[in-house]
C-alpha positions as CSV (number, residue, x, y, z in Angstrom):
1,M,-4.0,19.8,0.9
2,N,-7.7,19.1,1.3
3,Q,-9.5,18.3,4.5
4,A,-9.3,14.5,4.1
5,D,-5.4,14.7,4.0
6,D,-5.4,16.5,7.4
7,T,-7.3,13.6,9.0
8,L,-5.0,10.8,7.9
9,P,-3.1,9.5,10.9
10,V,0.7,9.5,11.0
11,R,2.1,6.5,12.9
12,E,5.6,5.6,14.0
13,Y,7.0,2.1,14.1
14,T,10.4,0.7,15.3
15,A,12.8,-1.3,13.1
16,G,11.6,-4.9,12.8
17,Y,7.9,-4.1,13.1
18,V,5.8,-6.1,10.6
19,L,3.3,-3.8,8.9
20,F,1.5,-6.7,7.2
21,K,2.1,-10.3,6.2
22,R,1.4,-12.0,2.9
23,G,-2.2,-13.3,3.1
24,D,-3.4,-10.8,5.6
25,P,-6.6,-8.9,4.7
26,A,-5.8,-5.5,3.3
27,D,-7.2,-2.7,5.3
28,K,-4.7,0.2,4.8
29,A,-1.9,1.5,2.7
30,Y,1.2,3.4,4.0
31,L,2.9,6.5,2.7
32,L,6.4,6.6,4.1
33,V,7.4,9.9,5.7
34,S,10.7,8.7,7.0
35,G,12.7,5.5,7.3
36,E,12.8,2.4,5.1
37,V,10.6,-0.7,4.7
38,E,11.6,-4.0,3.1
39,I,9.2,-6.1,1.0
40,F,9.4,-9.9,1.1
41,M,7.6,-12.5,-0.9
42,P,7.5,-15.5,1.4
43,P,8.8,-18.2,1.6
44,A,11.8,-16.3,0.2
45,T,13.8,-14.6,2.9
46,D,15.6,-12.0,0.8
47,A,13.9,-8.6,0.3
48,V,12.6,-8.0,-3.2
49,A,12.4,-4.2,-2.6
50,R,13.4,-1.5,-0.1
51,L,11.2,1.5,0.0
52,G,12.0,5.0,1.4
53,P,10.4,8.3,2.2
54,G,7.7,9.4,-0.3
55,E,7.0,5.9,-1.4
56,L,3.6,4.2,-1.0
57,L,3.1,0.5,-0.1
58,G,0.1,-1.7,0.3
59,E,-2.0,0.4,-2.1
60,Q,-2.8,-2.4,-4.6
61,A,-4.5,-4.6,-2.0
62,I,-6.7,-1.9,-0.5
63,L,-7.7,-0.7,-4.0
64,S,-8.9,-4.2,-4.9
65,G,-10.1,-5.1,-1.4
66,G,-8.0,-8.3,-1.5
67,L,-5.4,-10.0,0.5
68,R,-1.8,-8.9,0.9
69,S,0.5,-10.4,-1.8
70,A,3.7,-9.6,0.2
71,T,5.1,-9.0,3.7
72,A,6.3,-5.5,4.7
73,V,8.8,-5.1,7.5
74,A,10.3,-1.8,8.9
75,A,14.0,-2.0,8.1
76,T,14.6,1.1,10.2
77,D,12.4,3.2,12.5
78,I,9.7,4.6,10.3
79,S,7.0,7.3,10.3
80,C,4.2,6.8,7.8
81,T,0.7,8.1,7.0
82,E,-1.9,5.4,7.1
83,I,-4.6,5.4,4.4
84,T,-7.6,3.2,4.9
85,T,-9.9,2.1,2.1
86,D,-12.6,4.4,3.5
87,S,-10.3,7.4,3.7
88,L,-9.2,6.8,0.1
89,R,-12.8,6.7,-1.0
90,V,-13.5,10.0,0.7
91,I,-10.4,11.6,-0.9
92,L,-11.5,10.3,-4.3
93,S,-15.1,11.4,-3.9
94,Q,-13.8,15.0,-3.3
95,Q,-12.1,15.0,-6.6
96,R,-14.1,16.8,-9.3
97,T,-11.4,16.9,-12.0
98,L,-10.0,14.5,-14.5
99,I,-7.8,12.9,-11.8
100,R,-10.6,10.9,-10.3
101,P,-11.4,8.8,-13.4
102,V,-7.7,8.3,-14.1
103,I,-7.1,7.0,-10.6
104,E,-10.1,4.8,-10.7
105,S,-9.0,3.3,-14.1
106,L,-5.4,2.7,-12.7
107,M,-6.9,1.0,-9.7
108,L,-8.9,-1.3,-11.9
109,Q,-5.8,-2.1,-14.0
110,L,-3.7,-2.9,-10.9
111,A,-6.5,-5.1,-9.5
112,L,-6.7,-7.1,-12.7
113,E,-2.9,-7.4,-13.0
114,N,-2.6,-8.6,-9.4
115,S,-5.4,-11.1,-10.0
116,L,-3.7,-12.5,-13.1
117,R,-0.3,-12.6,-11.4
118,S,-1.8,-14.6,-8.4
119,Q,-3.3,-17.1,-10.8
120,H,0.0,-17.5,-12.7
121,P,2.8,-16.8,-10.2
122,G,5.8,-17.4,-12.5
123,A,4.5,-15.3,-15.5
124,R,5.4,-11.7,-16.1
């Protein structure tokens, strides 16, 4: 682990806590340490995904600096590492290997895909 990883805060939330809502400004991503989170696409009330330990959520919006495209609710008590846009940039700036351009390219692709998806909601 590098120094940046040691400074990322780990937070705990109780079941039912809303991590973020669709349309909120994106300011952090969450890496689940324990527990489960459900993802909703309002106005639908059924979860479209259920994420567990080791899974990342909210990363697409912080990578593109946009708005949240979904709502995330703790389905159980959770513990998660919070990753802000700034801390992600610090981590990436410390990468001197091939991984940095690969991640930056993937981030751009995700941002473009999300932009297209938001312009054409029914298309896949």
